[in-house]
All heavy atoms as a GROMACS GRO file, in nm:
protein
  605
    1MET      N    1   1.241   0.508  -0.514
    1MET     CA    2   1.122   0.427  -0.512
    1MET      C    3   1.122   0.330  -0.630
    1MET      O    4   1.086   0.214  -0.614
    1MET     CB    5   0.999   0.518  -0.517
    1MET     CG    6   0.871   0.447  -0.492
    1MET     SD    7   0.736   0.563  -0.468
    1MET     CE    8   0.654   0.545  -0.623
    2GLU      N    9   1.164   0.378  -0.745
    2GLU     CA   10   1.166   0.293  -0.863
    2GLU      C   11   1.262   0.175  -0.844
    2GLU      O   12   1.231   0.062  -0.882
    2GLU     CB   13   1.205   0.373  -0.988
    2GLU     CG   14   1.097   0.469  -1.035
    2GLU     CD   15   1.094   0.599  -0.956
    2GLU    OE1   16   1.190   0.630  -0.882
    2GLU    OE2   17   0.994   0.670  -0.966
    3ALA      N   18   1.377   0.200  -0.783
    3ALA     CA   19   1.473   0.092  -0.758
    3ALA      C   20   1.415  -0.012  -0.662
    3ALA      O   21   1.433  -0.132  -0.680
    3ALA     CB   22   1.605   0.147  -0.704
    4PHE      N   23   1.345   0.034  -0.561
    4PHE     CA   24   1.282  -0.056  -0.465
    4PHE      C   25   1.179  -0.145  -0.533
    4PHE      O   26   1.174  -0.265  -0.510
    4PHE     CB   27   1.216   0.026  -0.353
    4PHE     CG   28   1.135  -0.055  -0.256
    4PHE    CD1   29   1.197  -0.136  -0.163
    4PHE    CD2   30   0.997  -0.048  -0.258
    4PHE    CE1   31   1.122  -0.210  -0.072
    4PHE    CE2   32   0.921  -0.121  -0.168
    4PHE     CZ   33   0.984  -0.203  -0.075
    5LEU      N   34   1.099  -0.087  -0.620
    5LEU     CA   35   0.992  -0.161  -0.685
    5LEU      C   36   1.040  -0.249  -0.800
    5LEU      O   37   0.967  -0.336  -0.845
    5LEU     CB   38   0.884  -0.064  -0.734
    5LEU     CG   39   0.808   0.008  -0.623
    5LEU    CD1   40   0.716   0.112  -0.683
    5LEU    CD2   41   0.732  -0.089  -0.535
    6SER      N   42   1.162  -0.227  -0.846
    6SER     CA   43   1.213  -0.307  -0.958
    6SER      C   44   1.306  -0.419  -0.912
    6SER      O   45   1.372  -0.483  -0.995
    6SER     CB   46   1.284  -0.217  -1.059
    6SER     OG   47   1.400  -0.160  -1.002
    7ARG      N   48   1.310  -0.444  -0.782
    7ARG     CA   49   1.394  -0.553  -0.731
    7ARG      C   50   1.347  -0.688  -0.784
    7ARG      O   51   1.228  -0.709  -0.803
    7ARG     CB   52   1.388  -0.558  -0.577
    7ARG     CG   53   1.448  -0.437  -0.511
    7ARG     CD   54   1.423  -0.439  -0.362
    7ARG     NE   55   1.278  -0.434  -0.340
    7ARG     CZ   56   1.217  -0.493  -0.239
    7ARG    NH1   57   1.284  -0.561  -0.150
    7ARG    NH2   58   1.087  -0.484  -0.225
    8PRO      N   59   1.442  -0.779  -0.808
    8PRO     CA   60   1.403  -0.912  -0.855
    8PRO      C   61   1.320  -0.985  -0.749
    8PRO      O   62   1.337  -0.964  -0.629
    8PRO     CB   63   1.536  -0.984  -0.876
    8PRO     CG   64   1.644  -0.888  -0.846
    8PRO     CD   65   1.584  -0.762  -0.794
    9GLY      N   66   1.231  -1.068  -0.795
    9GLY     CA   67   1.154  -1.150  -0.704
    9GLY      C   68   1.021  -1.091  -0.660
    9GLY      O   69   0.944  -1.159  -0.592
   10LEU      N   70   0.992  -0.967  -0.696
   10LEU     CA   71   0.863  -0.908  -0.659
   10LEU      C   72   0.760  -0.944  -0.765
   10LEU      O   73   0.784  -0.928  -0.884
   10LEU     CB   74   0.874  -0.756  -0.649
   10LEU     CG   75   0.964  -0.700  -0.540
   10LEU    CD1   76   0.962  -0.547  -0.543
   10LEU    CD2   77   0.924  -0.750  -0.403
   11ASN      N   78   0.644  -0.990  -0.721
   11ASN     CA   79   0.540  -1.020  -0.818
   11ASN      C   80   0.462  -0.892  -0.851
   11ASN      O   81   0.476  -0.789  -0.784
   11ASN     CB   82   0.448  -1.132  -0.769
   11ASN     CG   83   0.370  -1.096  -0.645
   11ASN    OD1   84   0.322  -0.984  -0.629
   11ASN    ND2   85   0.355  -1.192  -0.554
   12ALA      N   86   0.382  -0.899  -0.954
   12ALA     CA   87   0.309  -0.781  -1.003
   12ALA      C   88   0.217  -0.722  -0.897
   12ALA      O   89   0.206  -0.600  -0.884
   12ALA     CB   90   0.230  -0.817  -1.128
   13GLU      N   91   0.153  -0.805  -0.818
   13GLU     CA   92   0.061  -0.756  -0.714
   13GLU      C   93   0.137  -0.679  -0.606
   13GLU      O   94   0.091  -0.576  -0.559
   13GLU     CB   95  -0.017  -0.872  -0.653
   13GLU     CG   96  -0.111  -0.832  -0.542
   13GLU     CD   97  -0.219  -0.732  -0.585
   13GLU    OE1   98  -0.253  -0.726  -0.704
   13GLU    OE2   99  -0.268  -0.660  -0.497
   14THR      N  100   0.253  -0.729  -0.567
   14THR     CA  101   0.334  -0.660  -0.467
   14THR      C  102   0.381  -0.526  -0.520
   14THR      O  103   0.375  -0.424  -0.450
   14THR     CB  104   0.455  -0.746  -0.425
   14THR    OG1  105   0.405  -0.868  -0.367
   14THR    CG2  106   0.543  -0.675  -0.325
   15VAL      N  107   0.427  -0.523  -0.643
   15VAL     CA  108   0.472  -0.397  -0.704
   15VAL      C  109   0.358  -0.296  -0.710
   15VAL      O  110   0.374  -0.180  -0.675
   15VAL     CB  111   0.532  -0.423  -0.845
   15VAL    CG1  112   0.558  -0.292  -0.918
   15VAL    CG2  113   0.659  -0.505  -0.835
   16ARG      N  114   0.240  -0.341  -0.750
   16ARG     CA  115   0.124  -0.252  -0.757
   16ARG      C  116   0.085  -0.200  -0.619
   16ARG      O  117   0.070  -0.080  -0.599
   16ARG     CB  118   0.004  -0.326  -0.819
   16ARG     CG  119  -0.118  -0.236  -0.839
   16ARG     CD  120  -0.243  -0.317  -0.868
   16ARG     NE  121  -0.286  -0.397  -0.755
   16ARG     CZ  122  -0.344  -0.351  -0.644
   16ARG    NH1  123  -0.362  -0.222  -0.627
   16ARG    NH2  124  -0.381  -0.433  -0.548
   17SER      N  125   0.076  -0.289  -0.524
   17SER     CA  126   0.035  -0.252  -0.389
   17SER      C  127   0.136  -0.159  -0.322
   17SER      O  128   0.099  -0.054  -0.269
   17SER     CB  129   0.017  -0.379  -0.305
   17SER     OG  130  -0.015  -0.348  -0.173
   18HIS      N  131   0.262  -0.197  -0.325
   18HIS     CA  132   0.366  -0.113  -0.265
   18HIS      C  133   0.376   0.020  -0.339
   18HIS      O  134   0.399   0.125  -0.277
   18HIS     CB  135   0.500  -0.185  -0.266
   18HIS     CG  136   0.517  -0.289  -0.160
   18HIS    ND1  137   0.414  -0.366  -0.112
   18HIS    CD2  138   0.626  -0.330  -0.094
   18HIS    CE1  139   0.459  -0.448  -0.020
   18HIS    NE2  140   0.588  -0.429  -0.007
   19GLY      N  141   0.360   0.016  -0.470
   19GLY     CA  142   0.365   0.138  -0.549
   19GLY      C  143   0.257   0.236  -0.509
   19GLY      O  144   0.281   0.357  -0.497
   20GLN      N  145   0.136   0.187  -0.486
   20GLN     CA  146   0.027   0.274  -0.442
   20GLN      C  147   0.059   0.337  -0.307
   20GLN      O  148   0.040   0.458  -0.287
   20GLN     CB  149  -0.104   0.195  -0.431
   20GLN     CG  150  -0.164   0.158  -0.562
   20GLN     CD  151  -0.289   0.075  -0.544
   20GLN    OE1  152  -0.315   0.016  -0.438
   20GLN    NE2  153  -0.369   0.067  -0.649
   21THR      N  154   0.108   0.257  -0.216
   21THR     CA  155   0.140   0.307  -0.082
   21THR      C  156   0.249   0.414  -0.089
   21THR      O  157   0.234   0.523  -0.032
   21THR     CB  158   0.188   0.191   0.008
   21THR    OG1  159   0.085   0.094   0.017
   21THR    CG2  160   0.227   0.240   0.146
   22LEU      N  161   0.355   0.384  -0.161
   22LEU     CA  162   0.467   0.478  -0.167
   22LEU      C  163   0.433   0.604  -0.246
   22LEU      O  164   0.484   0.712  -0.215
   22LEU     CB  165   0.590   0.408  -0.224
   22LEU     CG  166   0.643   0.296  -0.134
   22LEU    CD1  167   0.753   0.219  -0.205
   22LEU    CD2  168   0.692   0.350  -0.002
   23THR      N  169   0.346   0.593  -0.344
   23THR     CA  170   0.303   0.712  -0.418
   23THR      C  171   0.225   0.805  -0.327
   23THR      O  172   0.247   0.927  -0.329
   23THR     CB  173   0.218   0.671  -0.540
   23THR    OG1  174   0.302   0.597  -0.629
   23THR    CG2  175   0.162   0.792  -0.612
   24ARG      N  176   0.139   0.752  -0.244
   24ARG     CA  177   0.064   0.838  -0.150
   24ARG      C  178   0.158   0.902  -0.049
   24ARG      O  179   0.142   1.019  -0.014
   24ARG     CB  180  -0.044   0.757  -0.080
   24ARG     CG  181  -0.160   0.731  -0.173
   24ARG     CD  182  -0.273   0.668  -0.105
   24ARG     NE  183  -0.369   0.769  -0.060
   24ARG     CZ  184  -0.483   0.736  -0.003
   24ARG    NH1  185  -0.514   0.609   0.015
   24ARG    NH2  186  -0.566   0.830   0.036
   25LEU      N  187   0.255   0.827  -0.003
   25LEU     CA  188   0.352   0.884   0.090
   25LEU      C  189   0.431   0.996   0.023
   25LEU      O  190   0.448   1.103   0.080
   25LEU     CB  191   0.447   0.775   0.141
   25LEU     CG  192   0.556   0.821   0.236
   25LEU    CD1  193   0.497   0.875   0.366
   25LEU    CD2  194   0.652   0.705   0.264
   26ARG      N  195   0.476   0.971  -0.099
   26ARG     CA  196   0.553   1.072  -0.172
   26ARG      C  197   0.471   1.197  -0.198
   26ARG      O  198   0.520   1.308  -0.185
   26ARG     CB  199   0.604   1.012  -0.303
   26ARG     CG  200   0.697   1.106  -0.377
   26ARG     CD  201   0.763   1.039  -0.493
   26ARG     NE  202   0.664   1.013  -0.598
   26ARG     CZ  203   0.691   0.947  -0.708
   26ARG    NH1  204   0.812   0.896  -0.728
   26ARG    NH2  205   0.599   0.927  -0.798
   27ARG      N  206   0.344   1.180  -0.233
   27ARG     CA  207   0.257   1.297  -0.254
   27ARG      C  208   0.245   1.380  -0.127
   27ARG      O  209   0.245   1.503  -0.132
   27ARG     CB  210   0.118   1.252  -0.298
   27ARG     CG  211   0.107   1.226  -0.442
   27ARG     CD  212  -0.039   1.209  -0.481
   27ARG     NE  213  -0.048   1.114  -0.589
   27ARG     CZ  214  -0.135   1.016  -0.598
   27ARG    NH1  215  -0.224   0.998  -0.504
   27ARG    NH2  216  -0.135   0.936  -0.700
   28HIS      N  217   0.232   1.313  -0.015
   28HIS     CA  218   0.218   1.385   0.111
   28HIS      C  219   0.346   1.459   0.148
   28HIS      O  220   0.342   1.573   0.195
   28HIS     CB  221   0.178   1.288   0.223
   28HIS     CG  222   0.147   1.357   0.351
   28HIS    ND1  223   0.022   1.407   0.379
   28HIS    CD2  224   0.224   1.386   0.458
   28HIS    CE1  225   0.024   1.464   0.499
   28HIS    NE2  226   0.144   1.452   0.549
   29LEU      N  227   0.461   1.394   0.128
   29LEU     CA  228   0.589   1.453   0.167
   29LEU      C  229   0.641   1.554   0.065
   29LEU      O  230   0.717   1.643   0.100
   29LEU     CB  231   0.694   1.342   0.185
   29LEU     CG  232   0.665   1.241   0.294
   29LEU    CD1  233   0.768   1.129   0.288
   29LEU    CD2  234   0.665   1.307   0.431
   30GLY      N  235   0.602   1.535  -0.060
   30GLY     CA  236   0.652   1.620  -0.168
   30GLY      C  237   0.760   1.547  -0.246
   30GLY      O  238   0.844   1.478  -0.188
   31ASP      N  239   0.757   1.563  -0.376
   31ASP     CA  240   0.851   1.493  -0.463
   31ASP      C  241   0.996   1.534  -0.442
   31ASP      O  242   1.086   1.458  -0.473
   31ASP     CB  243   0.815   1.517  -0.610
   31ASP     CG  244   0.695   1.436  -0.654
   31ASP    OD1  245   0.668   1.331  -0.592
   31ASP    OD2  246   0.629   1.477  -0.750
   32ASP      N  247   1.017   1.653  -0.391
   32ASP     CA  248   1.154   1.703  -0.377
   32ASP      C  249   1.215   1.679  -0.239
   32ASP      O  250   1.327   1.723  -0.212
   32ASP     CB  251   1.158   1.853  -0.407
   32ASP     CG  252   1.119   1.882  -0.552
   32ASP    OD1  253   1.146   1.797  -0.639
   32ASP    OD2  254   1.062   1.990  -0.578
   33THR      N  255   1.144   1.609  -0.152
   33THR     CA  256   1.195   1.584  -0.017
   33THR      C  257   1.297   1.470  -0.023
   33THR      O  258   1.263   1.358  -0.061
   33THR     CB  259   1.081   1.545   0.078
   33THR    OG1  260   0.984   1.648   0.078
   33THR    CG2  261   1.132   1.522   0.218
   34PRO      N  262   1.423   1.496   0.014
   34PRO     CA  263   1.523   1.388   0.014
   34PRO      C  264   1.490   1.285   0.122
   34PRO      O  265   1.453   1.321   0.234
   34PRO     CB  266   1.654   1.460   0.047
   34PRO     CG  267   1.625   1.605   0.047
   34PRO     CD  268   1.478   1.624   0.052
   35LEU      N  269   1.503   1.160   0.089
   35LEU     CA  270   1.469   1.052   0.181
   35LEU      C  271   1.540   1.064   0.316
   35LEU      O  272   1.477   1.045   0.420
   35LEU     CB  273   1.496   0.917   0.116
   35LEU     CG  274   1.443   0.796   0.189
   35LEU    CD1  275   1.293   0.805   0.212
   35LEU    CD2  276   1.476   0.671   0.110
   36PRO      N  277   1.670   1.099   0.319
   36PRO     CA  278   1.736   1.111   0.450
   36PRO      C  279   1.677   1.221   0.540
   36PRO      O  280   1.697   1.219   0.660
   36PRO     CB  281   1.880   1.143   0.415
   36PRO     CG  282   1.899   1.092   0.276
   36PRO     CD  283   1.766   1.111   0.209
   37LYS      N  284   1.602   1.313   0.482
   37LYS     CA  285   1.542   1.422   0.559
   37LYS      C  286   1.404   1.386   0.614
   37LYS      O  287   1.348   1.460   0.694
   37LYS     CB  288   1.530   1.548   0.474
   37LYS     CG  289   1.661   1.600   0.422
   37LYS     CD  290   1.733   1.676   0.528
   37LYS     CE  291   1.859   1.737   0.468
   37LYS     NZ  292   1.943   1.794   0.568
   38VAL      N  293   1.349   1.274   0.571
   38VAL     CA  294   1.216   1.234   0.615
   38VAL      C  295   1.222   1.184   0.758
   38VAL      O  296   1.304   1.099   0.792
   38VAL     CB  297   1.157   1.124   0.522
   38VAL    CG1  298   1.024   1.074   0.573
   38VAL    CG2  299   1.143   1.178   0.380
   39THR      N  300   1.134   1.236   0.842
   39THR     CA  301   1.130   1.196   0.983
   39THR      C  302   1.017   1.096   1.008
   39THR      O  303   0.922   1.086   0.929
   39THR     CB  304   1.107   1.318   1.074
   39THR    OG1  305   0.974   1.368   1.050
   39THR    CG2  306   1.211   1.426   1.049
   40ALA      N  307   1.028   1.026   1.117
   40ALA     CA  308   0.922   0.932   1.157
   40ALA      C  309   0.791   1.006   1.178
   40ALA      O  310   0.684   0.954   1.144
   40ALA     CB  311   0.964   0.857   1.284
   41ALA      N  312   0.798   1.126   1.230
   41ALA     CA  313   0.676   1.205   1.253
   41ALA      C  314   0.607   1.240   1.121
   41ALA      O  315   0.484   1.236   1.112
   41ALA     CB  316   0.709   1.333   1.330
   42GLN      N  317   0.686   1.271   1.018
   42GLN     CA  318   0.628   1.301   0.888
   42GLN      C  319   0.560   1.178   0.828
   42GLN      O  320   0.452   1.189   0.770
   42GLN     CB  321   0.735   1.352   0.792
   42GLN     CG  322   0.785   1.490   0.822
   42GLN     CD  323   0.903   1.526   0.733
   42GLN    OE1  324   1.002   1.454   0.729
   42GLN    NE2  325   0.891   1.637   0.663
   43VAL      N  326   0.624   1.063   0.843
   43VAL     CA  327   0.565   0.939   0.792
   43VAL      C  328   0.436   0.908   0.868
   43VAL      O  329   0.334   0.872   0.807
   43VAL     CB  330   0.665   0.822   0.800
   43VAL    CG1  331   0.597   0.690   0.762
   43VAL    CG2  332   0.785   0.848   0.711
   44ALA      N  333   0.438   0.924   0.998
   44ALA     CA  334   0.318   0.899   1.080
   44ALA      C  335   0.204   0.993   1.040
   44ALA      O  336   0.089   0.951   1.031
   44ALA     CB  337   0.351   0.914   1.227
   45GLU      N  338   0.237   1.118   1.014
   45GLU     CA  339   0.136   1.216   0.973
   45GLU      C  340   0.076   1.177   0.837
   45GLU      O  341  -0.046   1.180   0.820
   45GLU     CB  342   0.200   1.354   0.963
   45GLU     CG  343   0.106   1.463   0.916
   45GLU     CD  344   0.178   1.595   0.900
   45GLU    OE1  345   0.233   1.644   1.000
   45GLU    OE2  346   0.180   1.647   0.787
   46ALA      N  347   0.162   1.141   0.743
   46ALA     CA  348   0.115   1.098   0.611
   46ALA      C  349   0.029   0.974   0.622
   46ALA      O  350  -0.077   0.962   0.557
   46ALA     CB  351   0.234   1.073   0.519
   47PHE      N  352   0.072   0.880   0.704
   47PHE     CA  353   0.000   0.756   0.723
   47PHE      C  354  -0.138   0.781   0.782
   47PHE      O  355  -0.238   0.728   0.734
   47PHE     CB  356   0.082   0.665   0.814
   47PHE     CG  357   0.044   0.521   0.803
   47PHE    CD1  358   0.104   0.440   0.710
   47PHE    CD2  359  -0.054   0.467   0.884
   47PHE    CE1  360   0.069   0.306   0.697
   47PHE    CE2  361  -0.090   0.335   0.873
   47PHE     CZ  362  -0.029   0.254   0.779
   48ALA      N  363  -0.144   0.865   0.884
   48ALA     CA  364  -0.272   0.896   0.948
   48ALA      C  365  -0.366   0.967   0.850
   48ALA      O  366  -0.486   0.939   0.847
   48ALA     CB  367  -0.250   0.980   1.072
   49ALA      N  368  -0.312   1.057   0.769
   49ALA     CA  369  -0.393   1.129   0.673
   49ALA      C  370  -0.450   1.036   0.565
   49ALA      O  371  -0.565   1.049   0.526
   49ALA     CB  372  -0.312   1.241   0.608
   50ALA      N  373  -0.368   0.943   0.520
   50ALA     CA  374  -0.411   0.855   0.411
   50ALA      C  375  -0.494   0.736   0.459
   50ALA      O  376  -0.589   0.697   0.392
   50ALA     CB  377  -0.288   0.804   0.335
   51TRP      N  378  -0.457   0.678   0.573
   51TRP     CA  379  -0.519   0.552   0.613
   51TRP      C  380  -0.566   0.550   0.758
   51TRP      O  381  -0.592   0.444   0.815
   51TRP     CB  382  -0.420   0.436   0.591
   51TRP     CG  383  -0.376   0.429   0.450
   51TRP    CD1  384  -0.450   0.392   0.342
   51TRP    CD2  385  -0.247   0.462   0.400
   51TRP    NE1  386  -0.376   0.401   0.229
   51TRP    CE2  387  -0.250   0.443   0.260
   51TRP    CE3  388  -0.128   0.506   0.459
   51TRP    CZ2  389  -0.139   0.467   0.180
   51TRP    CZ3  390  -0.019   0.529   0.378
   51TRP    CH2  391  -0.025   0.510   0.240
   52GLY      N  392  -0.581   0.665   0.818
   52GLY     CA  393  -0.621   0.672   0.959
   52GLY      C  394  -0.753   0.604   0.990
   52GLY      O  395  -0.773   0.552   1.100
   53GLU      N  396  -0.843   0.602   0.895
   53GLU     CA  397  -0.976   0.542   0.916
   53GLU      C  398  -0.991   0.407   0.846
   53GLU      O  399  -1.099   0.352   0.842
   53GLU     CB  400  -1.083   0.638   0.865
   53GLU     CG  401  -1.083   0.774   0.934
   53GLU     CD  402  -1.119   0.765   1.082
   53GLU    OE1  403  -1.209   0.686   1.116
   53GLU    OE2  404  -1.057   0.837   1.161
   54ALA      N  405  -0.882   0.355   0.792
   54ALA     CA  406  -0.888   0.229   0.715
   54ALA      C  407  -0.908   0.109   0.807
   54ALA      O  408  -0.874   0.112   0.925
   54ALA     CB  409  -0.760   0.212   0.635
   55ALA      N  410  -0.959   0.002   0.747
   55ALA     CA  411  -0.973  -0.124   0.820
   55ALA      C  412  -0.835  -0.176   0.858
   55ALA      O  413  -0.735  -0.143   0.794
   55ALA     CB  414  -1.044  -0.226   0.731
   56SER      N  415  -0.829  -0.258   0.960
   56SER     CA  416  -0.702  -0.309   1.011
   56SER      C  417  -0.618  -0.377   0.904
   56SER      O  418  -0.497  -0.356   0.895
   56SER     CB  419  -0.726  -0.407   1.126
   56SER     OG  420  -0.784  -0.340   1.234
   57ALA      N  421  -0.680  -0.459   0.821
   57ALA     CA  422  -0.605  -0.531   0.718
   57ALA      C  423  -0.542  -0.434   0.618
   57ALA      O  424  -0.427  -0.450   0.578
   57ALA     CB  425  -0.695  -0.630   0.646
   58THR      N  426  -0.616  -0.332   0.581
   58THR     CA  427  -0.564  -0.230   0.489
   58THR      C  428  -0.452  -0.152   0.554
   58THR      O  429  -0.346  -0.131   0.495
   58THR     CB  430  -0.678  -0.135   0.446
   58THR    OG1  431  -0.779  -0.210   0.382
   58THR    CG2  432  -0.627  -0.026   0.354
   59TRP      N  433  -0.474  -0.112   0.677
   59TRP     CA  434  -0.374  -0.035   0.751
   59TRP      C  435  -0.245  -0.115   0.762
   59TRP      O  436  -0.136  -0.063   0.737
   59TRP     CB  437  -0.431  -0.003   0.890
   59TRP     CG  438  -0.356   0.099   0.966
   59TRP    CD1  439  -0.374   0.233   0.961
   59TRP    CD2  440  -0.252   0.075   1.061
   59TRP    NE1  441  -0.287   0.295   1.047
   59TRP    CE2  442  -0.211   0.201   1.110
   59TRP    CE3  443  -0.189  -0.039   1.110
   59TRP    CZ2  444  -0.111   0.214   1.205
   59TRP    CZ3  445  -0.089  -0.025   1.204
   59TRP    CH2  446  -0.051   0.100   1.250
   60ASN      N  447  -0.257  -0.242   0.798
   60ASN     CA  448  -0.139  -0.328   0.812
   60ASN      C  449  -0.065  -0.348   0.681
   60ASN      O  450   0.057  -0.353   0.679
   60ASN     CB  451  -0.178  -0.462   0.873
   60ASN     CG  452  -0.207  -0.451   1.020
   60ASN    OD1  453  -0.155  -0.364   1.089
   60ASN    ND2  454  -0.292  -0.539   1.069
   61ARG      N  455  -0.138  -0.360   0.571
   61ARG     CA  456  -0.075  -0.377   0.440
   61ARG      C  457   0.009  -0.256   0.404
   61ARG      O  458   0.123  -0.268   0.361
   61ARG     CB  459  -0.182  -0.401   0.334
   61ARG     CG  460  -0.126  -0.414   0.193
   61ARG     CD  461  -0.234  -0.450   0.093
   61ARG     NE  462  -0.345  -0.359   0.088
   61ARG     CZ  463  -0.348  -0.249   0.012
   61ARG    NH1  464  -0.245  -0.215  -0.062
   61ARG    NH2  465  -0.454  -0.172   0.010
   62HIS      N  466  -0.045  -0.137   0.425
   62HIS     CA  467   0.029  -0.014   0.394
   62HIS      C  468   0.148   0.004   0.491
   62HIS      O  469   0.256   0.044   0.449
   62HIS     CB  470  -0.063   0.108   0.399
   62HIS     CG  471  -0.162   0.108   0.289
   62HIS    ND1  472  -0.128   0.120   0.156
   62HIS    CD2  473  -0.297   0.097   0.290
   62HIS    CE1  474  -0.236   0.118   0.081
   62HIS    NE2  475  -0.340   0.103   0.160
   63ARG      N  476   0.126  -0.028   0.615
   63ARG     CA  477   0.234  -0.018   0.713
   63ARG      C  478   0.349  -0.112   0.676
   63ARG      O  479   0.466  -0.074   0.683
   63ARG     CB  480   0.183  -0.050   0.853
   63ARG     CG  481   0.288  -0.027   0.962
   63ARG     CD  482   0.229  -0.062   1.094
   63ARG     NE  483   0.225  -0.207   1.103
   63ARG     CZ  484   0.256  -0.276   1.211
   63ARG    NH1  485   0.290  -0.215   1.321
   63ARG    NH2  486   0.252  -0.406   1.210
   64ALA      N  487   0.317  -0.232   0.635
   64ALA     CA  488   0.421  -0.328   0.595
   64ALA      C  489   0.498  -0.277   0.473
   64ALA      O  490   0.621  -0.292   0.467
   64ALA     CB  491   0.358  -0.464   0.565
   65ALA      N  492   0.429  -0.217   0.379
   65ALA     CA  493   0.497  -0.163   0.260
   65ALA      C  494   0.593  -0.052   0.298
   65ALA      O  495   0.707  -0.047   0.249
   65ALA     CB  496   0.393  -0.113   0.159
   66ILE      N  497   0.549   0.037   0.384
   66ILE     CA  498   0.635   0.149   0.425
   66ILE      C  499   0.755   0.097   0.505
   66ILE      O  500   0.869   0.141   0.482
   66ILE     CB  501   0.554   0.253   0.504
   66ILE    CG1  502   0.459   0.326   0.408
   66ILE    CG2  503   0.645   0.351   0.576
   66ILE    CD1  504   0.360   0.418   0.475
   67ARG      N  505   0.732   0.005   0.596
   67ARG     CA  506   0.843  -0.051   0.674
   67ARG      C  507   0.944  -0.122   0.584
   67ARG      O  508   1.064  -0.109   0.602
   67ARG     CB  509   0.790  -0.147   0.780
   67ARG     CG  510   0.714  -0.074   0.890
   67ARG     CD  511   0.665  -0.168   0.993
   67ARG     NE  512   0.781  -0.205   1.075
   67ARG     CZ  513   0.778  -0.298   1.168
   67ARG    NH1  514   0.666  -0.364   1.192
   67ARG    NH2  515   0.884  -0.325   1.238
   68SER      N  516   0.895  -0.196   0.487
   68SER     CA  517   0.982  -0.267   0.395
   68SER      C  518   1.066  -0.168   0.313
   68SER      O  519   1.186  -0.187   0.296
   68SER     CB  520   0.897  -0.354   0.302
   68SER     OG  521   0.976  -0.422   0.210
   69PHE      N  522   1.002  -0.063   0.266
   69PHE     CA  523   1.074   0.037   0.187
   69PHE      C  524   1.184   0.103   0.269
   69PHE      O  525   1.298   0.115   0.224
   69PHE     CB  526   0.978   0.143   0.133
   69PHE     CG  527   1.049   0.256   0.065
   69PHE    CD1  528   1.114   0.236  -0.056
   69PHE    CD2  529   1.054   0.381   0.123
   69PHE    CE1  530   1.181   0.340  -0.119
   69PHE    CE2  531   1.120   0.485   0.062
   69PHE     CZ  532   1.184   0.465  -0.060
   70PHE      N  533   1.153   0.147   0.390
   70PHE     CA  534   1.254   0.217   0.470
   70PHE      C  535   1.366   0.122   0.516
   70PHE      O  536   1.482   0.164   0.527
   70PHE     CB  537   1.190   0.292   0.586
   70PHE     CG  538   1.135   0.425   0.543
   70PHE    CD1  539   1.001   0.440   0.512
   70PHE    CD2  540   1.218   0.535   0.529
   70PHE    CE1  541   0.950   0.563   0.469
   70PHE    CE2  542   1.170   0.658   0.487
   70PHE     CZ  543   1.035   0.670   0.457
   71ALA      N  544   1.334  -0.004   0.540
   71ALA     CA  545   1.439  -0.101   0.574
   71ALA      C  546   1.531  -0.120   0.455
   71ALA      O  547   1.654  -0.123   0.470
   71ALA     CB  548   1.376  -0.234   0.617
   72TRP      N  549   1.474  -0.132   0.336
   72TRP     CA  550   1.554  -0.146   0.215
   72TRP      C  551   1.640  -0.021   0.193
   72TRP      O  552   1.758  -0.032   0.163
   72TRP     CB  553   1.461  -0.170   0.095
   72TRP     CG  554   1.531  -0.163  -0.036
   72TRP    CD1  555   1.598  -0.265  -0.098
   72TRP    CD2  556   1.542  -0.050  -0.121
   72TRP    NE1  557   1.649  -0.221  -0.218
   72TRP    CE2  558   1.617  -0.088  -0.234
   72TRP    CE3  559   1.496   0.082  -0.114
   72TRP    CZ2  560   1.646  -0.001  -0.338
   72TRP    CZ3  561   1.526   0.169  -0.217
   72TRP    CH2  562   1.601   0.127  -0.328
   73ALA      N  563   1.581   0.096   0.208
   73ALA     CA  564   1.654   0.222   0.187
   73ALA      C  565   1.771   0.234   0.285
   73ALA      O  566   1.878   0.281   0.247
   73ALA     CB  567   1.559   0.341   0.201
   74ALA      N  568   1.751   0.192   0.408
   74ALA     CA  569   1.858   0.198   0.507
   74ALA      C  570   1.975   0.107   0.467
   74ALA      O  571   2.091   0.144   0.482
   74ALA     CB  572   1.806   0.160   0.645
   75GLN      N  573   1.945  -0.009   0.414
   75GLN     CA  574   2.048  -0.101   0.368
   75GLN      C  575   2.122  -0.044   0.247
   75GLN      O  576   2.245  -0.057   0.235
   75GLN     CB  577   1.990  -0.236   0.327
   75GLN     CG  578   1.956  -0.324   0.443
   75GLN     CD  579   1.903  -0.458   0.393
   75GLN    OE1  580   1.830  -0.466   0.296
   75GLN    NE2  581   1.941  -0.563   0.463
   76GLU      N  582   2.049   0.020   0.158
   76GLU     CA  583   2.109   0.078   0.038
   76GLU      C  584   2.204   0.192   0.072
   76GLU      O  585   2.306   0.210   0.008
   76GLU     CB  586   2.001   0.128  -0.058
   76GLU     CG  587   1.920   0.018  -0.120
   76GLU     CD  588   2.004  -0.073  -0.208
   76GLU    OE1  589   2.071  -0.022  -0.301
   76GLU    OE2  590   2.004  -0.194  -0.184
   77ARG      N  591   2.170   0.268   0.174
   77ARG     CA  592   2.254   0.382   0.217
   77ARG      C  593   2.373   0.334   0.298
   77ARG      O  594   2.477   0.398   0.301
   77ARG     CB  595   2.175   0.480   0.301
   77ARG     CG  596   2.081   0.562   0.222
   77ARG     CD  597   2.022   0.673   0.301
   77ARG     NE  598   2.041   0.663   0.444
   77ARG     CZ  599   1.974   0.727   0.535
   77ARG    NH1  600   1.879   0.807   0.500
   77ARG    NH2  601   1.999   0.712   0.661
   78GLY      N  602   2.353   0.222   0.369
   78GLY     CA  603   2.447   0.172   0.467
   78GLY      C  604   2.581   0.141   0.419
   78GLY      O  605   2.685   0.156   0.463
   0.00000   0.00000   0.00000
């Protein structure tokens, strides 16, 4: 997560926003859960628990952060 948030070109607001989203996801999954072991169902469960009742704009912002993180992680592993 730290490597993702320290990429060049990210502004402070993006780092703060994405950091909040990923911290909540990490809390739900547990700090010791290896990223390759995380399933789509686990992410969906965490997402619903954290933002299931959120306004559309909020929900979309968090969804975009999670999608961006997992796309980046897939490239890093690739």
